[in-house]
N, C-alpha and C positions, 0 to 999 in steps of 0.2 A: 532246096526244099521249097515246096509250094505251100500255100496257106493251109490246106487241110492237114499236111504233115506237121506244121508248126502247132496247129490247134491240138492235134493228137498228142504231141510231145508235152505241151502245156498241161493238157488234161491228165496225163500220166504223172507229171510232177505234182499237180494239185492232189491227185488221189494218193500219191505217196505220202505227202504231208498229212493228209486226213487220216490215213492208216496209222501213222506214227502217233498222232494226237489221240486217236481212238484207243489204241492199245495201251499207251502209257497212262492215259486218263483212267482207264478201267483198272489198271494195276494200282494206281494211286488211291482209288476208292478202296481197294482191298487193304492197302497199307494203312490208310486212316482208320478203317474199322478194326484192324488188328491192334494198332496202337491204343485205340479207345478201350478195347478189351483188356490190354495189359495195364493201362492206367487204372481201370476200374478194379482189377485184381489187387494192385498195389494199394489203392486207396482203401479198399475194404480191410486189408490186413493192418493198415496203419491208422484207421479211423480218422481220416482227414478228407478234405475236399479240395477241388481245384476247378478252374474254368477251362483248362486246356482240353478236356474231353469234349466240352461243348464247342470250342473253337474247331477241333478236329472234325466234329460232325458237320459243321458248316463248310469246312474245307472239302470234305467228302462230297457234299452237295455240289460245290463248284466243279469238282472233277467229274461228277456224274453229268452235270449240264454240258460240260465240254465234250464228254464222251458221246452224249446223245446228239449234240450239234455236229460233231465230226461224222458220225454215222449218217445223219441226215444229209450232210454235204456229199458223202459218197453215193447216196441214192439219187441225187439230183441229176437230171439230164443236161440242164443248161450249165455251161462252164461259168457264166457270170454269177448265177445263183450259188453254184458250188464254191466259187472263190469268196463270195461275200459271207456265206455261212462259215466257211473254213477260217476266215479272219476273226470272226466273233468267237469261234471255238478256241482259236489260238490265243486270243486276248484273255479269255476266261481261264484257260489253262495256265498262262503265265501268272495271272493274279493268284490262282490257287497255289502255284509253286512258291511265290513270294510269301504268301500267307503261311505256307508250310514251314518255311525257314523261320519266320517269326514265332510260330508255335514251338518249333524245336528249341529256339532260344528261351522261350518261356519255360519249357519243361526243364531245360538245363538250369535255369535260374531257380526254379522251384526246388529242384533236387539239391542244389547247393545251399539255398536258403533254409530249406527244411533240415538239412544236416547241421547247419550252423546253429539253428534254434535248439536242436537236440543236444549238440555239444555244449552250448551255453547253459542250457537247463541242467545237463549232467554236471558241468563245472560248478554251478551254483549249489547243487545238492552236495557235492563233495566239499565245497567251501563251508557250507552250513554244518555238515557233519564234523569237519575239522575244527570249526569254531566251538561247537558244542563239546567236543572232546577236550579242547584246551581250557575250557572254563572249569 
């Protein structure tokens, strides 16, 4: 293999990585928006609030930035510029994924905690009713 063939192969590999980052980032923006909508529906029915939808909006922004950067990298002619932009897009994508896992943990915690509060409140009402009945 001569030098131009190696450069073409390297460029194809970089483009392949950029395409994956671009498509998955775009999908993750959609996932964040769908989950925000679901959380808003649940919150409206339960008259409660949470910060997770705000965190998801920020996470969607991270994925959007990663998506735009990977698209920009695909459009660059210079392999060096493409590689540099792709690394930034990759780092932002990884940060977004880590943040998504943290948000999922928060959602799971809030669901569990919210159910515990309701259960405790329900138990206290039953205890109060039983105490009033015994007197």
